[in-house]
N, C-alpha and C positions, 0 to 999 in steps of 0.2 A: 849826312853831308860828309864828304871826303875832306880830310885835312889839307889836301892839296888844291881844293877848289878855289881857294882864295888867292892863288898866284896866277899871273898872266904870262903865259908862255908865248914868246914872239916867234911865229912861224914864217916870217918874211923871207928869211934866208934859206928856207928848206926847199930843195928841189924834189917835189913830190913825184915827179915822173921817173926819177931815178931809184925810187924806193920800191924794191920788188921782194927781196927776201927778208926773213926775220933779222938776219945780220945787218942788212941795210937800215932797218928801222932802229935797231939797237945802237948802231954807230951814230945815227942822227940824234937819238935820245941822249947818248953820252956826250955829244957835242953841246947839247942844250942844258945838260945837267948842272954845270957850275953856276950859271945865272939863275936857274930855278932854285938851287940851294940858297943863294943869296936872298932871293925873294921870300922863300919859306922862312929863313932866319929872321927876316924883317917882320913878317907877320907874327911869328912867335915872340919876338922882342916887344912888339907893340902890345900884344896881349899880356905878356909878363909885366910890362910897365904898368898897364892899367890895373892888373891884379895887385901889384905891390902898392900902388896908390890907394886902392880901396882898403887893403889890409891896414895900412898906416892910419887911415881915417877911422876905421873900426877900433883901432887900438888907442885912439885919441892923440896920435902923434901928428903934429902939424907938418905937412910936407912943404918944404921950402924949395922943392925941385923946380928948376927953371926949364924953359924950352931947350936951352943949350945942353943941359944935363940929360934931358930926355933924348935928344939927338945923339949925344955921345954914347949913351947906354945902348940905343938901337944900333948904331954903327958898330960898336964893339961886339954886341951880341950876334948880329948877322954874320960878321966876319968869322967869329968863333964857331958859329954853327956850320958855316961852309967848310971850314978846315977840319972840324971835329965830328961831323956827322958820321954815325956808325954805318957799317956796310948794309945793314938791313934797311935803314932809312933811305940810303942812296938807291938801293935796289927797288924799293917800293916807289920812289919818285921816278926812277927810270921807267918802271913798268907803267906808271901813270902817264908819262910823256909819250911812250910808245902807243898807249891807248888813244891819247888825244891826237897824235899824228894820224893814226888810222881813221879816226872819226873825221878829222879835218880833210883828209885826202878824199 
């Protein structure tokens, strides 16, 4: 399973008829990249939150985390991921989006 399979890319605004060259596909993928990074950050934040809660339970620490604390953690984590994603992750995600556009077309 690809780590990007859990995100949902919105292709509604894509003009598939105008996509002919590799550059066209890349430009469209770059346009979709910021939202995809936010979604990927959210998925990663959710998983991290769950893992942290499990580790706290294993350690015998009672988690007093509320839903608002969870939401705040997820919001901050996904924003940080979008801003700080390394170029390799961005390129892999861009490649994934290009692949999905080609399949969708």
